[in-house]
C-alpha positions in Angstrom: -28.7 -12.7 -16.2 -27.1 -15.3 -13.8 -24.0 -13.4 -13.4 -26.0 -10.5 -12.5 -28.0 -12.3 -9.9 -25.0 -13.6 -8.3 -23.1 -10.2 -8.3 -26.4 -8.6 -6.6 -26.3 -11.5 -4.0 -22.6 -10.8 -3.2 -23.2 -7.1 -3.0 -25.8 -7.7 -0.4 -23.8 -9.9 1.5 -20.7 -7.6 1.6 -23.1 -4.5 2.7 -24.3 -6.5 5.5 -20.9 -7.6 7.0 -18.9 -6.1 9.7 -21.7 -4.6 11.8 -21.2 -3.8 15.4 -23.5 -2.7 18.3 -22.7 -1.0 21.4 -24.9 -1.0 24.3 -24.1 1.4 27.2 -27.1 0.3 29.5 -24.9 -2.7 30.7 -22.2 -0.2 32.1 -23.9 0.5 35.3 -23.0 4.2 35.3 -24.4 6.9 33.2 -22.7 7.3 29.8 -23.8 10.1 27.5 -22.7 10.6 23.9 -22.6 14.4 23.9 -22.7 17.2 26.7 -24.8 20.2 27.0 -24.5 22.5 23.9 -22.0 25.4 24.4 -20.3 23.9 27.5 -16.7 22.5 27.4 -16.3 18.9 28.2 -15.4 18.2 32.1 -13.1 15.5 33.4 -10.3 13.5 32.5 -9.8 12.7 28.9 -9.3 8.9 28.0 -8.7 7.1 24.7 -8.8 3.2 24.3 -7.8 1.3 21.2 -9.1 -2.4 20.6 -9.4 -4.7 17.7 -12.6 -6.5 16.4 -12.1 -9.4 13.9 -14.6 -10.8 11.3 -14.3 -13.8 9.2 -15.6 -14.7 5.8 -15.5 -11.2 4.2 -17.4 -9.7 7.3 -20.1 -12.1 7.6 -18.9 -13.8 10.7 -18.0 -12.1 13.9 -15.0 -13.9 15.6 -14.3 -11.1 18.3 -15.6 -7.8 19.4 -14.5 -5.4 22.1 -17.1 -5.4 24.7 -17.8 -1.8 25.8 -18.3 -2.5 29.5 -14.9 -4.5 29.8 -13.0 -2.0 27.6 -14.3 1.1 30.0 -14.1 -0.8 33.2 -11.0 0.6 34.4 -12.2 4.1 33.7 -15.2 3.5 35.8 -13.7 2.8 39.2 -15.6 4.5 42.2 -18.8 5.6 40.8 -17.6 7.8 38.0 -19.5 8.6 34.9 -18.5 8.9 31.2 -19.5 12.0 29.2 -18.9 12.7 25.4 -18.3 9.3 24.7 -17.1 8.7 20.9 -16.7 5.4 19.4 -14.9 5.3 16.1 -14.6 2.1 13.9 -12.0 2.3 11.2 -9.5 0.1 9.0 -5.9 1.0 9.9 -3.1 0.2 7.2 -2.4 -3.1 9.0 -5.9 -4.0 9.2 -6.4 -3.4 5.3 -3.1 -5.7 4.8 -4.4 -8.5 6.8 -7.6 -8.5 4.9 -5.6 -8.3 1.6 -3.3 -11.0 2.5 -6.0 -13.4 3.6 -8.2 -12.4 0.8 -11.0 -11.4 3.1 -11.2 -14.3 5.1 -10.1 -12.4 8.0 -11.2 -8.8 8.5 -9.8 -6.9 11.4 -11.1 -3.4 12.5 -9.6 -1.2 15.0 -12.2 0.2 17.5 -11.5 3.6 19.4 -13.3 4.6 22.6 -12.8 8.2 23.5 -14.4 10.5 26.0 -14.2 12.0 29.4 -14.3 10.4 32.8 -16.3 12.7 35.4 -15.1 12.7 39.1 -18.5 12.0 40.3 -21.9 11.1 39.3 -24.2 14.0 38.5 -26.9 14.4 41.1 -30.4 13.4 39.9 -32.7 16.2 38.9 -36.2 16.5 40.3 
């Protein structure tokens, strides 16, 4: 019974680890996750990779890529971002580091991808 309780507690801890939250309200410019249906994305495509690092099997966050700093060089001159896609995955090297450290360090690769629009869209009345 005790082993079952311990394994359930460990499973709950592992399920709660490695959580990331991204907030686009701090960007200061419009950022949309999807464009209008049926329209091709407009603007210049960008793709930025960064790494977040967790410790103790994902329970403690050591570093995470801040959305505003990662996308800062994309947003020069009052531009906007559309079709923003954020992907968090474990690459081969991430899994290797996690395995070699027995889960004490858990890196994750975070990819920001989207389109930079030349100018802000005018507000609709």
